[in-house]
C-alpha positions as CSV (number, residue, x, y, z in Angstrom):
1,M,0.0,0.0,0.0
2,K,1.2,3.5,-0.8
3,R,2.3,5.7,2.1
4,L,1.5,9.4,2.5
5,V,3.2,11.3,5.3
6,I,1.7,14.6,6.3
7,V,4.0,17.1,8.1
8,Y,2.2,19.9,10.0
9,N,2.4,22.1,13.0
10,P,-0.6,21.9,15.3
11,R,0.4,25.3,16.9
12,S,0.3,27.1,13.6
13,S,-2.0,30.0,13.3
14,H,-3.5,28.4,10.2
15,Y,-3.9,24.9,11.6
16,G,-7.7,25.1,11.1
17,R,-7.2,25.4,7.4
18,V,-4.7,22.5,7.4
19,Q,-7.3,20.3,9.1
20,R,-10.0,21.3,6.6
21,D,-7.9,21.3,3.4
22,V,-5.4,18.5,4.0
23,L,-6.1,16.2,7.0
24,T,-9.8,15.8,6.2
25,P,-9.4,14.9,2.5
26,A,-6.5,12.7,3.3
27,R,-8.7,10.5,5.4
28,K,-10.9,9.9,2.4
29,L,-8.1,8.6,0.1
30,K,-8.4,5.0,-1.0
31,G,-5.3,2.8,-1.4
32,W,-3.1,5.0,0.8
33,M,-1.7,4.4,4.3
34,I,-1.8,7.9,6.0
35,G,0.9,8.9,8.5
36,K,1.0,12.2,10.4
37,F,4.1,13.9,11.8
38,E,3.3,16.8,14.2
39,V,6.1,19.4,14.4
40,A,7.3,19.5,18.0
41,D,7.9,22.8,19.9
42,T,11.7,22.4,19.7
43,D,13.6,23.5,16.6
44,V,14.2,22.8,13.0
45,D,17.1,20.5,13.5
46,D,15.5,18.3,16.2
47,N,12.3,17.9,14.2
48,S,14.3,17.1,11.0
49,H,16.3,14.4,12.6
50,R,13.3,12.8,14.2
51,L,11.3,13.0,10.9
52,A,14.2,11.4,9.0
53,K,13.7,8.2,10.9
54,V,10.0,8.0,9.8
55,F,10.5,7.8,6.0
56,R,10.6,4.7,3.9
57,D,11.4,4.2,0.2
58,D,8.8,5.6,-2.2
59,D,6.9,7.7,0.4
60,L,5.0,10.7,-0.6
61,V,5.3,13.6,1.8
62,I,3.1,16.7,2.1
63,A,4.4,19.6,4.1
64,A,1.3,21.6,5.1
65,G,2.3,24.8,6.8
66,G,4.7,27.7,6.4
67,D,8.2,27.7,5.2
68,G,9.4,26.4,8.6
69,T,7.3,23.3,8.2
70,A,8.5,22.9,4.6
71,T,12.1,23.3,5.8
72,I,11.7,20.5,8.4
73,A,10.2,18.2,5.8
74,I,12.9,18.9,3.2
75,N,15.7,18.4,5.7
76,G,14.1,15.2,7.0
77,I,14.0,13.8,3.5
78,M,17.6,14.8,2.7
79,L,18.9,13.4,6.0
80,S,17.0,10.1,5.6
81,G,18.4,7.1,3.8
82,A,15.1,6.4,2.1
83,K,15.0,6.3,-1.7
84,N,12.6,8.0,-4.1
85,V,10.8,10.0,-1.4
86,R,8.7,12.7,-3.1
87,I,7.5,15.9,-1.5
88,G,4.7,18.4,-2.2
89,V,4.3,21.6,-0.3
90,L,1.0,23.3,0.6
91,G,1.5,26.9,1.8
92,F,-0.3,27.8,5.0
93,G,2.2,30.3,6.3
94,N,2.7,34.1,6.0
95,F,5.2,34.0,3.1
96,N,5.2,30.5,1.6
97,D,8.3,30.9,-0.5
98,T,8.8,27.1,-0.9
99,A,5.2,26.5,-2.0
100,R,5.5,29.4,-4.5
101,S,8.7,28.0,-6.0
102,F,7.0,24.6,-6.5
103,G,3.9,26.2,-8.2
104,N,1.4,26.6,-5.4
105,L,-0.3,23.3,-6.0
106,K,-3.5,22.0,-4.4
107,F,-3.8,18.8,-2.4
108,E,-5.3,16.8,-5.3
109,E,-2.6,18.0,-7.7
110,I,0.1,16.7,-5.3
111,I,-1.5,13.3,-4.9
112,K,-1.7,12.9,-8.7
113,G,1.4,14.9,-9.7
114,D,4.8,13.8,-11.0
115,A,8.1,14.5,-9.3
116,K,11.0,16.5,-10.7
117,E,14.5,16.8,-9.5
118,V,15.4,20.0,-7.7
119,W,18.6,20.9,-5.9
120,P,18.5,22.6,-2.5
121,L,21.4,24.5,-1.0
122,E,23.6,23.0,1.7
123,C,25.2,25.1,4.4
124,K,28.2,23.8,6.4
125,I,29.5,25.5,9.6
126,N,33.1,24.9,10.4
127,R,33.1,22.2,7.8
128,E,30.2,20.3,9.5
129,H,26.8,20.0,7.8
130,W,24.3,22.5,9.4
131,R,21.2,22.6,7.3
132,Y,19.6,22.3,3.8
133,G,17.7,25.3,2.4
134,M,15.4,25.1,-0.6
135,C,15.0,28.8,-1.2
136,Y,17.7,30.9,0.6
137,F,20.2,31.4,3.4
138,T,20.9,34.9,4.9
139,I,23.5,36.0,7.4
140,G,23.5,39.4,9.2
141,M,20.9,42.1,9.2
142,F,18.2,40.4,7.1
143,A,18.5,37.3,9.3
144,E,18.1,39.2,12.5
145,A,15.1,41.1,11.0
146,C,13.2,37.8,11.1
147,A,12.9,38.0,14.8
148,I,10.3,40.8,14.6
149,F,7.8,38.4,12.9
150,D,7.9,36.1,15.9
151,H,6.3,38.8,18.2
152,P,2.8,37.6,19.2
153,K,1.1,40.9,18.1
154,T,2.8,40.7,14.7
155,R,1.8,37.1,14.2
156,K,-1.8,37.9,15.1
157,A,-1.8,40.8,12.6
158,L,-0.4,38.6,9.8
159,Q,-3.1,36.0,10.4
160,S,-5.7,38.3,9.1
161,G,-4.4,37.7,5.6
162,R,-5.0,41.4,4.5
163,K,-2.1,43.4,3.0
164,R,0.5,41.0,4.5
165,T,3.2,42.3,2.1
166,Y,2.6,46.0,2.8
167,F,2.3,45.3,6.6
168,S,5.5,43.3,6.6
169,L,7.4,45.9,4.6
170,G,6.2,48.6,7.0
171,L,7.4,46.6,10.0
172,L,10.8,46.1,8.4
173,I,11.2,49.8,7.6
174,R,10.4,50.9,11.2
175,W,12.8,48.2,12.5
176,W,15.6,49.3,10.2
177,L,15.3,52.9,11.2
178,K,15.9,51.9,14.8
179,Q,18.6,49.3,14.2
180,H,20.6,50.4,11.1
181,R,23.5,51.9,13.0
182,K,24.3,48.5,14.5
183,K,27.4,46.6,13.4
184,W,25.9,43.5,11.9
185,L,28.8,41.3,10.7
186,P,32.5,41.2,11.7
187,R,35.1,41.4,9.0
188,F,35.2,38.3,6.8
189,V,36.7,37.1,3.6
190,L,34.4,35.8,0.9
191,G,35.8,33.2,-1.4
192,N,34.6,31.0,-4.3
193,S,35.5,27.9,-6.2
194,S,38.0,29.8,-8.3
195,D,40.1,30.6,-5.2
196,E,39.2,34.3,-5.6
197,Y,38.9,36.0,-2.2
198,V,37.5,39.4,-1.4
199,E,37.8,41.1,2.0
200,C,34.4,42.3,3.3
201,Q,34.7,45.1,5.8
202,G,31.5,46.7,7.2
203,A,29.1,44.4,5.3
204,S,25.7,44.0,6.9
205,D,24.5,41.0,4.9
206,Y,25.3,37.9,2.9
207,M,22.6,36.0,0.9
208,A,22.5,32.8,-1.0
209,V,19.3,32.7,-3.1
210,N,18.0,29.5,-4.7
211,G,14.2,30.0,-4.9
212,K,11.7,32.0,-6.8
213,T,11.1,34.6,-4.0
214,V,12.6,35.7,-0.6
215,A,10.0,36.6,2.0
216,K,7.4,36.8,-0.8
217,L,8.6,40.3,-1.7
218,M,12.0,39.9,-3.4
219,R,12.5,38.0,-6.6
220,G,15.1,35.3,-6.8
221,G,15.2,32.9,-9.7
222,K,14.8,29.2,-10.7
223,F,18.2,28.2,-9.4
224,Y,16.5,25.3,-7.5
225,L,16.2,23.6,-10.9
226,Q,19.9,23.7,-11.5
227,K,22.5,21.3,-10.1
228,E,25.4,23.8,-10.3
229,S,24.6,27.4,-9.3
230,F,22.8,29.8,-7.0
231,L,22.6,33.6,-6.6
232,S,25.2,35.1,-4.3
233,F,24.9,38.6,-2.8
234,N,26.6,40.6,-0.1
235,G,26.7,44.3,0.7
236,K,26.3,47.2,3.2
237,M,22.5,47.4,3.5
238,S,22.7,49.5,6.7
239,K,23.0,52.5,4.3
240,F,19.6,53.9,3.2
241,F,20.3,54.5,-0.4
242,R,22.0,51.1,-0.9
243,L,19.1,49.3,0.9
244,A,16.5,51.3,-1.1
245,G,18.3,50.6,-4.4
246,M,18.7,46.9,-3.6
247,M,15.0,46.6,-2.6
248,I,13.7,48.4,-5.7
249,C,15.8,46.1,-7.9
250,S,14.8,43.0,-6.0
251,V,11.0,43.8,-6.1
252,F,10.8,44.8,-9.7
253,R,13.6,42.9,-11.4
254,R,15.7,40.4,-9.4
255,I,17.9,40.4,-6.3
256,P,21.3,41.9,-7.5
257,G,24.1,39.5,-7.3
258,T,26.3,37.0,-9.2
259,E,25.9,33.3,-9.9
260,S,28.1,31.0,-7.9
261,D,28.6,27.3,-7.4
262,Y,30.4,27.7,-4.0
263,D,30.8,30.5,-1.5
264,C,32.8,30.4,1.7
265,L,32.8,33.1,4.4
266,V,36.1,33.0,6.4
267,F,36.1,34.8,9.7
268,P,39.6,35.7,11.0
269,K,38.4,35.5,14.5
270,P,35.6,33.1,15.8
271,A,32.4,35.0,15.3
272,K,28.9,35.3,16.6
273,I,26.5,35.4,13.7
274,M,22.7,35.2,13.0
275,M,21.8,32.8,10.2
276,Q,18.5,32.2,8.6
277,A,17.0,29.7,6.2
278,E,13.5,30.2,4.9
279,G,12.5,32.4,7.9
280,E,14.0,30.0,10.5
281,Y,16.8,31.9,12.3
282,K,19.4,30.8,14.7
283,K,22.3,32.5,16.6
284,L,25.6,30.7,16.1
285,E,28.8,31.1,18.0
286,N,32.5,30.4,17.4
287,V,32.0,30.4,13.6
288,E,35.2,30.4,11.6
289,L,33.9,29.1,8.3
290,V,30.6,29.1,6.5
291,E,30.3,27.2,3.2
292,I,27.3,27.4,0.9
293,S,26.9,25.1,-2.1
294,K,24.3,23.0,-3.9
295,S,23.4,19.7,-2.3
296,K,25.2,16.6,-3.6
297,K,21.9,14.8,-4.2
298,P,18.6,16.1,-5.5
299,L,15.2,16.3,-3.9
300,L,12.1,14.9,-5.7
301,A,9.5,17.6,-5.7
302,I,5.9,17.6,-7.0
303,M,5.6,20.8,-8.9
304,K,4.1,22.5,-11.9
């Protein structure tokens, strides 16, 4: 019998919709064995490692939630030893970058859909695997900005579904006005696969972009369909005109940057940094080396 594993967060603000649009129709499926994985109130890495033990060969996985839930499901699949595991993503979050990259499919379309190879990013910290990211990684100011969306009042406002993009942009602008004088990243050297190294002094951000959008607002690309490359960007976004120019370009054209197949950030002294993948952020200490590249194996995604 075919197996369907549904990954969801029972504490999500949109859990009622997940019950109605995913869990209820799943119970009516014939010829499927249905499994449910509830995201625990721990962190991405703990949930991903526990989920990796659940999968078997040829499973179909549906991640029903926001980008955090999708990240847990994707990391669980990539960490598991199961073969031919396919994933479909249903967006029930505030930004849904992963679901948007895969085509915003419906439940029925995922059940009947065909899988295509896509290539997530892999991040290593001090040469050890840290996490896979389908759409993007950020380090610095943009990563720390994610914390404002975790405030209870902010999450409640975003639940309404009205003008989320404008509301989020307004929050970010007000936050930036209060925080922009802060020193975001220590000095680092940015290298690539050609052994070219550039010293970055006073930079506020580094971004590796692999997906269609970043926080729904900024345009990325279809790098997730490629085995080799992603979009690399770094700069001093604490300066108003640089930030404004970057945002205008990102919203109406594409995030400025260059294509890369490997980036490494080398910190001369062990550093404290904030890293983010698909809205899930984490403070890391004693970081000497960050490496970003494409994963060595593909993910099988149900997509348009």
